[in-house]
C-alpha positions as semicolon CSV with decimal commas, in nm:
position;residue;x (nm);y (nm);z (nm)
1;M;16,077;-10,781;1,600
2;L;16,127;-10,941;1,959
3;P;16,030;-10,735;2,227
4;I;16,351;-10,523;2,409
5;E;16,313;-10,731;2,707
6;T;16,376;-11,055;2,525
7;L;16,670;-10,925;2,305
8;V;16,834;-10,790;2,614
9;L;16,803;-11,133;2,780
10;I;16,927;-11,290;2,468
11;G;17,236;-11,069;2,489
12;G;17,289;-11,147;2,830
13;I;17,289;-11,522;2,786
14;L;17,524;-11,512;2,499
15;L;17,777;-11,297;2,676
16;F;17,747;-11,518;2,987
17;A;17,791;-11,801;2,784
18;G;18,074;-11,652;2,568
19;V;18,253;-11,598;2,877
20;V;18,226;-11,921;3,030
21;A;18,304;-12,119;2,748
22;S;18,593;-11,929;2,723
23;K;18,779;-12,145;2,992
24;L;18,813;-12,434;2,714
25;S;19,092;-12,177;2,639
26;D;19,248;-12,206;2,949
27;W;19,180;-12,636;2,977
28;V;19,225;-12,712;2,570
29;G;19,485;-12,432;2,464
30;I;19,263;-12,335;2,162
31;P;19,217;-11,968;2,109
32;T;18,951;-11,746;2,293
33;L;18,823;-11,643;1,921
34;L;18,712;-11,994;1,824
35;V;18,510;-12,043;2,155
36;F;18,350;-11,718;2,074
37;L;18,243;-11,818;1,712
38;V;18,113;-12,120;1,815
39;V;17,882;-11,985;2,097
40;G;17,731;-11,744;1,805
41;M;17,721;-12,047;1,550
42;L;17,543;-12,269;1,814
43;A;17,276;-11,992;1,879
44;G;17,208;-11,928;1,491
45;E;16,966;-12,062;1,268
46;D;17,131;-12,393;1,251
47;G;17,222;-12,432;1,589
48;I;17,036;-12,522;1,945
49;G;16,940;-12,145;1,971
50;Q;16,744;-12,126;1,641
51;I;16,844;-11,744;1,615
52;S;16,786;-11,609;1,229
53;F;17,005;-11,340;1,167
54;D;17,075;-11,223;0,793
55;S;17,204;-10,872;0,832
56;P;17,568;-10,834;0,662
57;L;17,530;-10,436;0,717
58;V;17,458;-10,493;1,100
59;A;17,742;-10,735;1,136
60;Q;17,956;-10,509;0,929
61;A;17,863;-10,214;1,165
62;T;17,920;-10,384;1,487
63;G;18,239;-10,543;1,339
64;T;18,376;-10,189;1,250
65;V;18,306;-10,022;1,578
66;A;18,460;-10,350;1,757
67;L;18,787;-10,323;1,559
68;L;18,857;-9,957;1,621
69;I;18,791;-10,026;2,006
70;I;19,045;-10,328;1,967
71;L;19,302;-10,133;1,802
72;F;19,278;-9,863;2,040
73;A;19,299;-10,094;2,318
74;G;19,612;-10,255;2,147
75;G;19,769;-9,912;2,101
76;L;19,716;-9,791;2,457
77;D;19,886;-10,124;2,576
78;T;20,209;-10,096;2,356
79;Q;20,521;-9,973;2,485
80;W;20,731;-9,776;2,271
81;S;21,058;-9,877;2,408
82;S;20,950;-10,257;2,335
83;V;20,830;-10,151;1,960
84;R;21,133;-9,924;1,880
85;T;21,372;-10,226;1,860
86;V;21,147;-10,382;1,622
87;L;20,992;-10,132;1,419
88;V;21,161;-10,125;1,109
89;P;21,091;-10,506;1,071
90;G;20,763;-10,474;1,191
91;L;20,669;-10,203;0,937
92;A;20,787;-10,424;0,640
93;L;20,601;-10,726;0,766
94;S;20,261;-10,497;0,800
95;T;20,308;-10,309;0,446
96;V;20,526;-10,536;0,222
97;G;20,418;-10,858;0,381
98;V;20,041;-10,785;0,345
99;L;20,124;-10,691;-0,027
100;I;20,317;-10,993;-0,089
101;T;20,048;-11,217;0,122
102;T;19,786;-11,073;-0,132
103;L;19,935;-11,113;-0,437
104;S;20,089;-11,460;-0,381
105;L;19,759;-11,592;-0,261
106;G;19,560;-11,394;-0,512
107;A;19,762;-11,550;-0,790
108;F;19,703;-11,906;-0,643
109;A;19,311;-11,879;-0,604
110;W;19,280;-11,736;-0,951
111;F;19,474;-12,024;-1,103
112;M;19,324;-12,263;-0,904
113;L;18,953;-12,145;-0,881
114;G;18,982;-11,980;-1,234
115;T;19,122;-12,273;-1,409
116;Y;18,983;-12,581;-1,255
117;S;18,663;-12,482;-1,049
118;T;18,311;-12,362;-1,113
119;F;18,307;-12,183;-0,794
120;D;18,069;-11,928;-0,873
121;L;18,168;-11,528;-0,834
122;G;17,940;-11,410;-1,071
123;E;17,855;-11,471;-1,443
124;A;18,230;-11,465;-1,572
125;G;18,365;-11,680;-1,251
126;L;18,653;-11,629;-1,041
127;G;18,838;-11,316;-1,227
128;W;19,169;-11,145;-1,103
129;S;18,988;-10,917;-0,908
130;E;18,763;-11,127;-0,716
131;A;19,081;-11,344;-0,646
132;L;19,275;-11,056;-0,539
133;L;18,967;-10,974;-0,305
134;L;18,958;-11,274;-0,145
135;A;19,320;-11,288;-0,073
136;A;19,316;-10,923;0,069
137;I;19,053;-11,008;0,332
138;V;19,247;-11,269;0,468
139;S;19,585;-11,080;0,426
140;S;19,626;-10,966;0,789
141;T;19,729;-11,182;1,125
142;D;19,515;-11,167;1,443
143;A;19,683;-11,032;1,752
144;A;19,428;-11,172;1,991
145;A;19,407;-11,520;1,850
146;V;19,750;-11,556;1,891
147;F;19,827;-11,438;2,235
148;S;19,519;-11,600;2,377
149;V;19,697;-11,952;2,339
150;F;19,998;-11,809;2,559
151;R;19,811;-11,664;2,792
152;T;19,786;-11,923;3,046
153;S;20,086;-12,104;2,917
154;V;20,444;-12,115;3,092
155;T;20,567;-12,140;2,709
156;K;20,611;-11,817;2,545
157;P;20,801;-11,702;2,273
158;I;21,136;-11,480;2,345
159;P;21,046;-11,106;2,385
160;R;21,205;-10,978;2,059
161;I;20,969;-11,224;1,855
162;R;20,647;-11,147;2,124
163;H;20,695;-10,762;2,021
164;L;20,751;-10,815;1,668
165;L;20,425;-11,005;1,631
166;E;20,232;-10,773;1,871
167;F;20,351;-10,465;1,662
168;E;20,288;-10,648;1,310
169;S;19,912;-10,764;1,418
170;G;19,847;-10,403;1,545
171;S;19,975;-10,248;1,239
172;N;19,867;-10,471;0,955
173;D;19,501;-10,461;1,024
174;P;19,474;-10,125;0,882
175;I;19,680;-10,203;0,563
176;A;19,449;-10,515;0,532
177;V;19,122;-10,301;0,525
178;L;19,304;-10,056;0,280
179;M;19,364;-10,337;0,008
180;T;19,018;-10,472;0,035
181;M;18,870;-10,151;0,021
182;A;19,087;-10,099;-0,279
183;V;19,002;-10,418;-0,462
184;L;18,634;-10,341;-0,419
185;G;18,667;-9,991;-0,507
186;V;18,826;-10,114;-0,867
187;M;18,546;-10,358;-0,896
188;T;18,226;-10,113;-0,854
189;S;18,413;-9,799;-1,043
190;E;18,467;-9,800;-1,383
191;N;18,725;-9,531;-1,376
192;A;18,955;-9,718;-1,115
193;S;19,320;-9,759;-1,204
194;V;19,622;-9,894;-1,054
195;V;19,776;-9,545;-1,037
196;S;19,473;-9,408;-0,863
197;V;19,449;-9,659;-0,648
198;G;19,809;-9,676;-0,539
199;A;19,775;-9,279;-0,505
200;G;19,472;-9,313;-0,302
201;L;19,629;-9,592;-0,050
202;L;19,937;-9,392;0,011
203;T;19,711;-9,063;0,095
204;E;19,509;-9,273;0,334
205;L;19,823;-9,407;0,510
206;V;19,993;-9,075;0,563
207;A;19,658;-8,894;0,641
208;G;19,546;-9,179;0,915
209;A;19,901;-9,204;1,062
210;V;19,944;-8,800;1,075
211;A;19,597;-8,762;1,227
212;G;19,646;-9,019;1,463
213;F;19,976;-8,877;1,618
214;V;19,888;-8,503;1,620
215;I;19,513;-8,585;1,782
216;G;19,669;-8,812;1,999
217;W;19,963;-8,574;2,132
218;A;19,703;-8,315;2,224
219;G;19,472;-8,567;2,371
220;S;19,770;-8,672;2,599
221;W;19,817;-8,332;2,707
222;I;19,475;-8,261;2,768
223;V;19,429;-8,609;2,960
224;N;19,715;-8,511;3,178
225;R;19,611;-8,164;3,234
226;L;19,241;-8,196;3,298
227;Y;19,131;-8,228;3,629
228;L;18,834;-8,465;3,671
229;S;18,668;-8,490;4,003
230;A;18,563;-8,844;3,936
231;S;18,846;-9,086;3,825
232;G;18,619;-9,338;3,638
233;L;18,556;-9,030;3,352
234;R;18,955;-9,027;3,281
235;P;18,916;-9,390;3,086
236;I;18,584;-9,218;2,897
237;L;18,802;-8,909;2,796
238;V;19,038;-9,135;2,637
239;L;18,824;-9,325;2,473
240;S;18,638;-9,044;2,343
241;I;18,965;-8,884;2,189
242;G;19,017;-9,277;2,020
243;L;18,645;-9,226;1,864
244;M;18,709;-8,889;1,730
245;T;19,035;-8,989;1,603
246;F;18,857;-9,225;1,392
247;G;18,592;-9,024;1,271
248;F;18,815;-8,721;1,170
249;A;19,066;-8,936;0,985
250;T;18,786;-9,095;0,776
251;V;18,641;-8,763;0,705
252;I;18,987;-8,606;0,594
253;G;19,039;-8,904;0,356
254;G;19,258;-9,088;0,589
255;N;19,237;-9,425;0,726
256;G;19,034;-9,434;1,044
257;F;19,190;-9,774;1,185
258;L;19,552;-9,699;1,143
259;A;19,482;-9,357;1,293
260;V;19,303;-9,497;1,585
261;Y;19,596;-9,725;1,638
262;V;19,855;-9,438;1,625
263;C;19,669;-9,237;1,825
264;G;19,633;-9,540;2,081
265;V;20,028;-9,585;2,107
266;T;20,094;-9,202;2,119
267;I;19,846;-9,129;2,419
268;G;19,947;-9,484;2,590
269;N;20,311;-9,390;2,604
270;R;20,254;-8,995;2,698
271;I;19,971;-9,018;2,969
272;S;20,072;-9,016;3,331
273;S;19,714;-8,971;3,503
274;D;19,574;-9,268;3,586
275;H;19,779;-9,472;3,325
276;D;19,664;-9,819;3,488
277;G;19,331;-9,752;3,512
278;V;19,267;-9,614;3,179
279;L;19,451;-9,969;3,066
280;R;19,215;-10,189;3,256
281;F;18,914;-9,997;3,151
282;H;18,988;-10,056;2,781
283;D;19,102;-10,417;2,821
284;A;18,777;-10,498;2,991
285;L;18,606;-10,275;2,676
286;S;18,826;-10,452;2,417
287;W;18,724;-10,797;2,545
288;L;18,329;-10,692;2,540
289;A;18,408;-10,556;2,188
290;Q;18,590;-10,921;2,088
291;L;18,293;-11,088;2,231
292;G;18,019;-10,930;2,097
293;M;18,176;-10,926;1,734
294;F;18,245;-11,265;1,723
295;I;17,919;-11,374;1,856
296;V;17,736;-11,148;1,597
297;L;17,969;-11,305;1,327
298;G;17,894;-11,652;1,431
299;L;17,556;-11,578;1,410
300;L;17,578;-11,468;1,043
301;V;17,719;-11,807;0,953
302;V;17,531;-12,093;0,847
303;P;17,729;-12,373;0,903
304;S;17,504;-12,602;0,641
305;R;17,667;-12,384;0,369
306;L;18,022;-12,449;0,476
307;P;18,073;-12,805;0,322
308;S;18,028;-12,683;-0,059
309;V;18,327;-12,451;-0,014
310;A;18,526;-12,700;0,261
311;W;18,793;-12,793;-0,047
312;V;18,826;-12,451;-0,158
313;A;18,882;-12,323;0,179
314;I;19,133;-12,576;0,265
315;A;19,333;-12,556;-0,035
316;L;19,392;-12,190;0,016
317;A;19,432;-12,234;0,368
318;L;19,725;-12,451;0,315
319;F;19,863;-12,233;0,074
320;L;19,836;-11,943;0,296
321;M;19,991;-12,102;0,593
322;L;20,288;-12,290;0,384
323;V;20,371;-12,064;0,104
324;A;20,218;-11,734;0,126
325;R;20,292;-11,637;0,510
326;P;20,658;-11,786;0,477
327;L;20,732;-11,613;0,144
328;S;20,625;-11,300;0,300
329;V;20,813;-11,339;0,622
330;M;21,122;-11,436;0,454
331;A;21,107;-11,126;0,190
332;C;21,051;-10,907;0,494
333;L;21,300;-11,029;0,759
334;L;21,581;-11,209;0,602
335;P;21,746;-10,859;0,498
336;F;21,761;-10,786;0,892
337;R;21,964;-11,100;0,923
338;T;21,691;-11,236;1,161
339;P;21,808;-11,582;1,284
340;R;21,620;-11,877;1,070
341;R;21,474;-12,035;1,356
342;E;21,294;-11,702;1,429
343;V;21,209;-11,630;1,085
344;A;21,037;-11,980;1,075
345;Y;20,839;-11,969;1,381
346;V;20,720;-11,599;1,299
347;S;20,601;-11,756;0,963
348;W;20,392;-11,998;1,160
349;V;20,262;-11,777;1,364
350;G;20,018;-11,614;1,121
351;L;19,654;-11,676;1,255
352;R;19,393;-11,541;1,115
353;G;19,090;-11,419;1,301
354;S;18,833;-11,130;1,367
355;V;18,941;-10,898;1,103
356;P;18,918;-11,143;0,809
357;I;18,560;-11,229;0,932
358;V;18,478;-10,883;0,935
359;L;18,624;-10,796;0,586
360;A;18,415;-11,062;0,448
361;T;18,092;-10,895;0,514
362;F;18,193;-10,585;0,307
363;P;18,163;-10,766;-0,053
364;M;17,790;-10,853;0,093
365;S;17,729;-10,478;0,170
366;Y;17,881;-10,360;-0,185
367;G;17,651;-10,613;-0,377
368;I;17,918;-10,837;-0,520
369;P;17,800;-11,142;-0,715
370;G;17,872;-11,468;-0,506
371;A;17,980;-11,273;-0,151
372;E;17,811;-11,498;0,070
373;D;18,024;-11,798;-0,106
374;V;18,344;-11,559;-0,014
375;F;18,210;-11,488;0,353
376;D;18,182;-11,861;0,382
377;V;18,549;-11,955;0,237
378;V;18,705;-11,666;0,461
379;F;18,541;-11,813;0,783
380;F;18,679;-12,178;0,692
381;I;19,025;-12,035;0,631
382;V;18,972;-11,849;0,998
383;L;18,854;-12,163;1,155
384;T;19,162;-12,378;0,975
385;S;19,410;-12,147;1,067
386;V;19,280;-12,105;1,414
387;L;19,241;-12,508;1,482
388;V;19,573;-12,620;1,284
389;Q;19,802;-12,307;1,390
390;G;19,652;-12,226;1,722
391;L;19,704;-12,557;1,863
392;T;20,066;-12,600;1,748
393;L;20,192;-12,269;1,864
394;V;20,339;-12,411;2,172
395;P;20,499;-12,725;2,082
396;C;20,647;-12,519;1,757
397;A;20,839;-12,248;1,962
398;R;20,958;-12,548;2,201
399;W;21,078;-12,761;1,848
400;L;21,241;-12,434;1,709
401;G;21,403;-12,340;2,064
402;V;21,253;-11,968;2,050
403;N;21,069;-11,994;2,382
404;E;21,175;-11,821;2,703
405;K;21,311;-12,045;2,979
406;E;21,057;-12,204;3,182
407;P;21,079;-12,174;3,547
408;V;21,227;-12,448;3,715
409;S;20,987;-12,593;3,990
């Protein structure tokens, strides 16, 4: 164990390097996620830092805390007036869309890897459960990865699409977590059935949403009426409500990630005391959580293992981008008579990011055979998605004509 002084020094250097390197996102137009991951990989045992890190449990714990902070901050910054216009199609994308993505990609993975590959996920090879697990892990999109590309660009999608993507990305992460945990439950429990898993998913969704709204409503009432002599305490008070929501929802059998997002939306649209200060604090905290999480996950990757799963990951990534994602978006948006150009753009903006990488640590903590292969494949899929889709979002918006009119200089 390294001395605490050395650990603090290393942590400071990695944070500094991550923030400074994020300028590449502005210059080159690549998502910040990729920059942070590369910093972690360079610091790892195969990189120049030579830091040996092999603790999926620590990475999972770090990712869980970071995800709840990111989701809570995203909820606080979500305006209900914007969400209301895209609520129904957004819910369809974040629920039915995730299910369609999981089933279609799972079927492709099972057919390809179970029939034509020696890809090892245990003595029996890649079965249907393992294929569904792999698909469920990468079934959600990543808002941070999408909008980091547009942050400094004059080319942005029109508000309706932007609001839809924001809501989908914030609300489909909990669904992906539920799907992943449900599949893991089936794989590790002899008594699990489709009916019990479905009932469990519904219970977690309802309990999580209700807990998030009730605690968020009560919390906003307290925040608005409680006098605090130090203004810096109010953002901490709001954060404490979010943390309690996550824990309480989990204790009563609800989904904590969905609960914390709903709580954030409720508080963010109801508080009036120091609203801007609360948002600034949580925005900074969200960036810290993202940076720390991505660096830790980057440390967990062993780049020398990636070439062995490259062809598998590229095939799955292409199917995800060109078939599974468009299929799910068309099924969810065409019934609402969404213009085809907008459907095409939303189909392409399906970047995978931090959530799949965090979820990929769960099979390792459960002791699933071949879990390291799953992690490597998921990591490679995320890198492929970020590089291919992330670098083409701006020209794609222009080509489809769904971008806001650029100011005339």
